C-alpha positions as CSV (number, residue, x, y, z in Angstrom):
1,X,-31.3,-10.6,20.6
2,X,-34.6,-10.3,18.7
3,X,-35.0,-11.2,15.0
4,X,-35.1,-7.5,13.9
5,X,-31.8,-6.8,15.7
6,X,-30.1,-9.8,14.1
7,X,-31.4,-8.9,10.7
8,X,-30.3,-5.3,10.9
9,X,-26.9,-6.3,12.3
10,X,-26.4,-8.7,9.3
11,X,-27.4,-6.0,6.8
12,X,-25.3,-3.4,8.7
13,X,-22.2,-5.6,8.4
14,X,-22.8,-6.4,4.7
15,X,-23.3,-2.7,3.9
16,X,-20.1,-1.9,5.9
17,X,-18.1,-4.4,3.8
18,X,-19.3,-2.9,0.5
19,X,-18.8,0.7,1.7
20,X,-15.3,0.1,3.0
21,X,-14.4,-1.8,-0.2
22,X,-15.5,1.3,-2.1
23,X,-13.1,3.3,0.0
24,X,-10.2,0.8,-0.2
25,X,-10.2,0.8,-4.0
26,X,-9.3,4.5,-4.0
27,X,-8.3,5.9,-0.6
28,X,-5.1,4.0,0.5
29,X,-3.3,4.9,-2.7
30,X,-4.8,8.4,-3.3
31,X,-1.5,10.3,-2.4
32,X,0.6,7.9,-4.5
33,X,-1.8,8.4,-7.5
34,X,-1.5,12.1,-6.9
35,X,2.3,11.8,-7.1
36,X,2.1,9.7,-10.3
37,X,0.1,12.4,-12.1
38,X,2.6,15.2,-10.9
39,X,1.5,16.1,-7.4
40,X,4.0,17.3,-4.7
41,X,4.2,17.6,-0.9
42,X,2.2,20.8,-0.9
43,X,-0.6,19.0,-2.8
44,X,-0.6,16.3,-0.1
45,X,-1.4,18.9,2.6
46,X,-3.8,20.8,0.3
47,X,-5.9,17.7,-0.3
48,X,-6.4,17.2,3.4
49,X,-7.1,20.9,4.1
50,X,-9.6,21.4,1.3
51,X,-11.5,18.4,2.6
52,X,-11.9,20.1,6.0
53,X,-12.9,23.4,4.4
54,X,-15.7,21.9,2.4
55,X,-17.0,19.8,5.3
56,X,-17.1,22.9,7.6
57,X,-19.7,24.5,5.3
58,X,-21.7,21.4,4.6
59,X,-21.9,19.6,8.0
60,X,-24.3,22.0,9.8
61,X,-26.7,22.8,6.9
62,X,-26.8,19.0,6.2
63,X,-27.7,18.3,9.9
64,X,-30.6,20.8,9.9
65,X,-31.9,19.6,6.5
66,X,-31.7,15.9,7.4
67,X,-33.3,16.5,10.8
68,X,-36.4,17.7,9.0
69,X,-36.5,14.8,6.5
70,X,-38.6,11.8,7.6
71,X,-37.0,9.2,5.3
72,X,-33.3,9.5,6.5
73,X,-32.6,6.0,5.2
74,X,-33.4,7.1,1.6
75,X,-31.2,10.2,2.0
76,X,-28.3,8.2,3.3
77,X,-28.5,5.5,0.5
78,X,-28.7,8.2,-2.2
79,X,-25.6,9.9,-0.7
80,X,-23.7,6.6,-0.9
81,X,-24.7,6.4,-4.6
82,X,-23.5,10.0,-5.1
83,X,-20.2,9.1,-3.5
84,X,-19.8,6.1,-5.9
85,X,-20.3,8.3,-9.0
86,X,-17.9,11.0,-7.8
87,X,-15.2,8.3,-7.1
88,X,-15.8,6.8,-10.6
89,X,-15.1,10.3,-12.1
90,X,-11.5,9.7,-11.2
91,X,-11.5,7.1,-13.9
92,X,-11.4,9.9,-16.5
93,X,-8.6,12.0,-15.0
94,X,-5.8,10.4,-17.1
95,X,-7.7,11.3,-20.2
96,X,-7.3,15.0,-19.4
97,X,-4.3,17.2,-20.5
98,X,-1.4,16.6,-18.1
99,X,-1.4,20.1,-16.7
100,X,-5.1,19.7,-15.6
101,X,-4.8,16.3,-13.9
102,X,-3.5,17.3,-10.5
103,X,-6.0,20.1,-10.1
104,X,-8.8,17.9,-11.3
105,X,-7.9,15.2,-8.8
106,X,-7.9,17.7,-5.9
107,X,-11.2,19.2,-7.1
108,X,-12.8,15.7,-7.3
109,X,-11.5,14.7,-3.8
110,X,-12.8,18.0,-2.5
111,X,-16.2,17.6,-4.0
112,X,-16.4,14.1,-2.6
113,X,-16.3,15.7,0.8
114,X,-19.8,17.1,0.3
115,X,-21.6,13.7,0.2
116,X,-19.2,12.3,2.8
117,X,-20.0,15.1,5.2
118,X,-23.7,14.5,4.8
119,X,-23.2,10.7,5.0
120,X,-21.2,10.9,8.3
121,X,-24.0,12.8,10.1
122,X,-26.9,10.8,8.8
123,X,-25.1,7.4,9.2
124,X,-24.1,8.2,12.8
125,X,-27.7,9.2,13.6
126,X,-29.1,6.0,12.0
127,X,-26.6,3.8,13.8
128,X,-27.6,5.3,17.1
129,X,-31.3,4.6,16.3
130,X,-30.7,1.1,15.1
131,X,-28.5,0.0,18.0
132,X,-29.3,1.9,21.2
133,X,-27.6,-0.9,23.2
134,X,-24.3,-2.7,22.9
135,X,-23.0,-0.2,20.4
136,X,-19.4,-0.9,21.1
137,X,-19.8,-4.6,20.4
138,X,-21.9,-3.9,17.3
139,X,-19.4,-1.5,15.8
140,X,-16.5,-3.8,16.7
141,X,-18.2,-6.8,15.0
142,X,-18.8,-4.6,11.9
143,X,-15.2,-3.5,11.9
144,X,-13.8,-7.0,12.3
145,X,-15.7,-8.3,9.2
146,X,-14.9,-5.2,7.1
147,X,-11.2,-5.5,8.0
148,X,-11.1,-9.1,6.9
149,X,-12.5,-8.2,3.5
150,X,-10.6,-5.0,3.0
151,X,-7.4,-6.6,4.1
152,X,-7.8,-9.4,1.5
153,X,-8.5,-6.8,-1.2
154,X,-5.6,-4.7,-0.1
155,X,-3.1,-7.6,-0.3
156,X,-4.4,-8.5,-3.7
157,X,-4.2,-4.9,-5.0
158,X,-0.6,-4.6,-3.7
159,X,0.4,-7.7,-5.5
160,X,-1.3,-6.5,-8.7
161,X,0.7,-3.3,-8.5
162,X,3.9,-5.2,-7.9
163,X,3.6,-7.8,-10.6
164,X,1.4,-6.3,-13.3
165,X,2.7,-2.8,-13.5
166,X,6.0,-1.9,-15.0
167,X,5.8,1.8,-16.1
168,X,3.7,4.7,-15.0
169,X,1.1,4.2,-17.7
170,X,0.5,0.6,-16.5
171,X,0.1,1.9,-12.9
172,X,-2.4,4.5,-14.0
173,X,-4.4,1.8,-15.9
174,X,-4.6,-0.3,-12.7
175,X,-5.8,2.8,-10.8
176,X,-8.6,3.3,-13.3
177,X,-9.7,-0.3,-13.0
178,X,-9.8,0.2,-9.2
179,X,-11.9,3.3,-9.5
180,X,-14.4,1.3,-11.6
181,X,-14.5,-1.4,-8.9
182,X,-15.0,1.2,-6.3
183,X,-18.1,2.3,-8.2
184,X,-19.5,-1.2,-8.3
185,X,-18.9,-1.6,-4.5
186,X,-20.7,1.7,-3.9
187,X,-23.6,0.6,-6.1
188,X,-24.0,-2.6,-4.1
189,X,-23.8,-0.6,-0.8
190,X,-26.6,1.6,-2.1
191,X,-29.0,-1.3,-2.7
192,X,-28.0,-3.1,0.6
193,X,-28.5,-0.1,2.8
194,X,-32.0,0.3,1.5
195,X,-32.8,-3.1,3.0
196,X,-32.3,-2.0,6.6
197,X,-35.5,-2.2,8.8
198,X,-35.2,1.3,10.1
199,X,-37.7,3.4,12.1
200,X,-36.3,6.9,13.0
201,X,-36.6,8.2,16.5
202,X,-39.3,10.9,16.5
203,X,-38.4,14.2,18.1
204,X,-41.2,16.3,19.6
205,X,-39.1,19.4,19.5
206,X,-37.0,20.4,16.5
207,X,-34.1,22.9,17.1
208,X,-34.2,25.9,14.8
209,X,-30.9,27.2,13.5
210,X,-31.2,30.5,15.3
211,X,-30.2,30.0,18.8
212,X,-29.1,26.4,18.2
213,X,-25.4,27.1,19.0
214,X,-26.3,28.3,22.5
215,X,-28.7,25.5,23.1
216,X,-26.3,22.7,22.0
217,X,-23.3,24.0,23.9
218,X,-25.3,24.5,27.0
219,X,-25.1,20.8,27.4
220,X,-22.0,20.5,29.6
221,X,-21.3,16.8,28.9
222,X,-21.4,17.4,25.1
223,X,-19.3,20.6,25.4
224,X,-16.5,18.8,27.4
225,X,-16.4,16.0,25.0
226,X,-16.4,18.2,21.9
227,X,-13.7,20.5,23.2
228,X,-11.4,17.5,24.2
229,X,-12.0,15.8,20.8
230,X,-11.3,19.0,18.9
231,X,-8.0,19.5,20.6
232,X,-7.1,15.9,19.9
233,X,-8.3,16.0,16.3
234,X,-5.9,18.9,15.5
235,X,-2.9,16.8,16.3
236,X,-4.4,13.7,14.8
237,X,-5.1,15.3,11.4
238,X,-1.9,17.3,11.4
239,X,0.0,14.0,11.0
240,X,-1.9,12.7,8.0
241,X,-0.1,14.4,5.2
242,X,3.2,14.2,7.1
243,X,2.9,10.4,7.2
244,X,2.3,10.3,3.5
245,X,5.3,12.6,2.9
246,X,7.6,10.5,5.1
247,X,6.4,7.2,3.6
248,X,6.4,8.1,0.0
249,X,9.0,10.9,-0.3
250,X,11.5,10.1,2.4
251,X,11.4,6.3,2.4
252,X,10.3,5.9,-1.3
253,X,7.3,3.6,-0.8
254,X,5.5,2.4,-3.9
255,X,1.9,0.9,-4.1
256,X,3.1,-2.5,-2.9
257,X,4.6,-1.0,0.3
258,X,1.6,1.2,0.9
259,X,-0.7,-1.9,0.7
260,X,1.7,-3.8,3.0
261,X,1.5,-0.9,5.5
262,X,-2.3,-0.9,5.3
263,X,-2.5,-4.6,5.8
264,X,-0.2,-4.6,8.8
265,X,-2.3,-2.0,10.6
266,X,-5.5,-3.8,9.6
267,X,-4.3,-7.1,11.1
268,X,-3.4,-5.5,14.4
269,X,-6.7,-3.6,14.5
270,X,-8.5,-6.9,13.8
271,X,-7.2,-8.3,17.1
272,X,-7.4,-5.1,19.0
273,X,-11.1,-4.6,18.1
274,X,-11.9,-7.8,20.1
275,X,-10.5,-6.2,23.2
276,X,-11.5,-2.6,23.2
277,X,-15.3,-3.1,23.5
278,X,-14.8,-5.1,26.6
279,X,-12.5,-2.5,28.1
280,X,-14.9,0.3,27.2
281,X,-17.8,-1.6,29.0
282,X,-15.6,-2.3,32.0
283,X,-13.8,1.1,32.5
284,X,-16.1,3.5,30.6
285,X,-15.7,5.8,27.6
286,X,-13.9,8.6,29.4
287,X,-11.0,6.6,30.7
288,X,-10.5,4.5,27.5
289,X,-10.6,7.8,25.4
290,X,-7.6,9.3,27.1
291,X,-5.7,6.0,27.2
292,X,-6.2,5.6,23.4
293,X,-5.5,9.2,22.5
294,X,-2.3,9.2,24.6
295,X,-1.3,6.0,22.8
296,X,-1.8,7.5,19.4
297,X,0.5,10.4,20.4
298,X,3.5,8.0,20.0
299,X,2.7,7.2,16.3
300,X,4.6,10.2,14.8
301,X,7.7,9.2,17.0
302,X,7.5,5.7,15.6
303,X,7.7,7.2,12.1
304,X,10.8,9.2,13.1
305,X,12.4,6.0,14.4
306,X,11.7,4.1,11.1
307,X,14.7,4.3,8.8
308,X,13.4,1.6,6.4
309,X,10.1,0.6,5.0
310,X,10.0,-2.8,6.8
311,X,10.6,-1.0,10.2
312,X,7.9,1.5,9.3
313,X,5.4,-1.3,8.5
314,X,6.1,-2.9,11.9
315,X,5.8,0.3,13.9
316,X,2.8,1.7,12.1
317,X,1.1,-1.6,12.4
318,X,1.6,-1.5,16.2
319,X,0.1,1.9,16.3
320,X,-3.1,0.3,15.0
321,X,-3.8,-0.9,18.5
322,X,-4.6,2.6,19.8
323,X,-6.0,3.8,16.5
324,X,-8.7,1.1,16.6
325,X,-9.5,2.0,20.2
326,X,-9.7,5.7,19.5
327,X,-12.0,5.3,16.5
328,X,-14.3,3.0,18.4
329,X,-14.4,5.0,21.7
330,X,-14.8,8.4,20.2
331,X,-17.8,7.3,18.1
332,X,-19.5,5.6,21.1
333,X,-18.6,8.4,23.4
334,X,-20.1,11.0,21.1
335,X,-23.4,9.1,20.8
336,X,-23.7,8.8,24.6
337,X,-23.1,12.5,25.4
338,X,-25.7,13.8,23.0
339,X,-29.4,13.7,23.9
340,X,-31.7,11.6,21.9
341,X,-33.8,14.6,20.8
342,X,-32.3,16.4,17.9
343,X,-29.2,14.2,18.1
344,X,-28.4,14.9,14.5
345,X,-27.9,18.6,15.2
346,X,-25.4,17.9,18.0
347,X,-23.6,15.5,15.6
348,X,-23.6,18.3,13.0
349,X,-21.9,20.8,15.4
350,X,-19.4,18.2,16.4
351,X,-18.5,17.5,12.8
352,X,-18.1,21.2,12.1
353,X,-15.5,21.4,15.0
354,X,-13.5,18.5,13.8
355,X,-13.6,19.7,10.2
356,X,-12.3,23.2,11.3
357,X,-9.2,21.4,12.6
358,X,-9.0,19.3,9.4
359,X,-8.9,22.5,7.4
360,X,-6.1,24.1,9.4
361,X,-3.9,21.4,11.0
362,X,-2.5,19.8,7.7
363,X,-1.3,23.2,6.6
364,X,0.2,23.8,10.0
365,X,2.0,20.5,9.7
366,X,3.2,21.5,6.2
367,X,4.5,24.8,7.6
368,X,6.6,22.9,10.1
369,X,7.8,20.5,7.4
370,X,8.8,23.3,5.1
371,X,10.6,25.3,7.8
372,X,12.0,22.6,10.1
373,X,12.0,19.4,8.1
374,X,10.0,16.2,8.3
375,X,11.5,14.9,11.6
376,X,10.8,18.0,13.6
377,X,7.3,18.3,12.0
378,X,6.5,14.8,13.3
379,X,7.9,15.5,16.7
380,X,5.7,18.6,17.0
381,X,2.7,16.5,15.9
382,X,3.4,14.3,18.8
383,X,3.3,17.3,21.1
384,X,-0.1,18.4,19.7
385,X,-1.5,14.8,20.1
386,X,-0.3,14.7,23.7
387,X,-2.3,17.9,24.4
388,X,-5.4,16.1,23.0
389,X,-4.7,13.1,25.3
390,X,-4.3,15.5,28.2
391,X,-7.6,17.2,27.4
392,X,-9.4,13.8,27.5
393,X,-7.7,13.0,30.8
394,X,-8.8,16.3,32.4
395,X,-12.3,15.6,31.1
396,X,-12.3,12.1,32.7
397,X,-11.2,13.5,36.1
398,X,-13.9,16.2,35.9
399,X,-16.6,13.7,35.0
400,X,-15.5,11.4,37.9
401,X,-15.7,14.3,40.4
402,X,-19.1,15.3,39.1
403,X,-20.4,11.8,39.4
404,X,-19.0,11.5,42.9
405,X,-20.7,14.7,44.0
406,X,-23.9,13.7,42.4
407,X,-23.8,10.4,44.1
408,X,-23.2,11.9,47.6
409,X,-26.1,14.3,47.0
410,X,-28.4,11.4,46.2
411,X,-27.3,9.6,49.4
């Protein structure tokens, strides 16, 4: 490991801590805050869908624009700053008339998706440039440190909600303080990210928008991965509002239990993240991808089996084993199947596909919830997730056969 690699890894981890702290001050309790200002089950699903809709229309234009910008590091740091300001705007929601608060919160979360969409594409590209080797271990190390810090803050926030809030007004006040702290964390992340020693990979050929779809999806390795991931993401994202509904509405979780649930998952993920990079290096992305995605298919069933909050915490924590593996392997897998030239365009198309599912699948989940109830909706979510795991398994078998044929030809 040379000095530049060590320096960038250290800055990468510190930035990751600040960025994730910004998220942890608003995201784990977003649905509960929405409920406290008057939101209902439909609003839970709507929040997730509007996120996807916005990101569909921003991901690809962002990819083409960023691809032409030389200083991608400056763009990314400015986007982090924009995210911090938008999150801070939630601080002022309780000052609005009550009949505007729910709509304002949904609008702010929706607008937040614009910089998040741009950030995801640029950040993924910069990560690939910074760490061309040992990516699984780098991302695992970053995740381990961020989980330690975010878990500590989550425990503290849960205790603050439990012991310092009595009525709804006091809960809302704590939320406002957290939104201010999120802004401070984002501001620190902005300054830290600018300290990375980053030299972007130069592309001799830049893809133009016209004809880019055909050129990108002509890459068979990328197409197989993108199709498998899109099928899986439909089932994955379908469960997000349903989990919130089951946890908050069915079992009656408050902020303390939500933090407890987050902490349990984080602790399990902390240990799992030490194992998955080694398994990915040993068995390859394709095999680990279908193992993890099949594993994540059981999460909705674990929710169905949870008849109390303590059982839910235990089961959802155990599901963190496969969640951590899925997050790690899909990111690494995506970076490996896209070519180095015009990587950001491929990432943009991939993000569009996963955001199309995000726009649709939460509303599909809500449809099943309204017509069949929460239990059947969760069971159907399991079926969709199993389809995603099956898609990754078929892809792995296909890749294995292709490599075997290629190897025999070379011999």
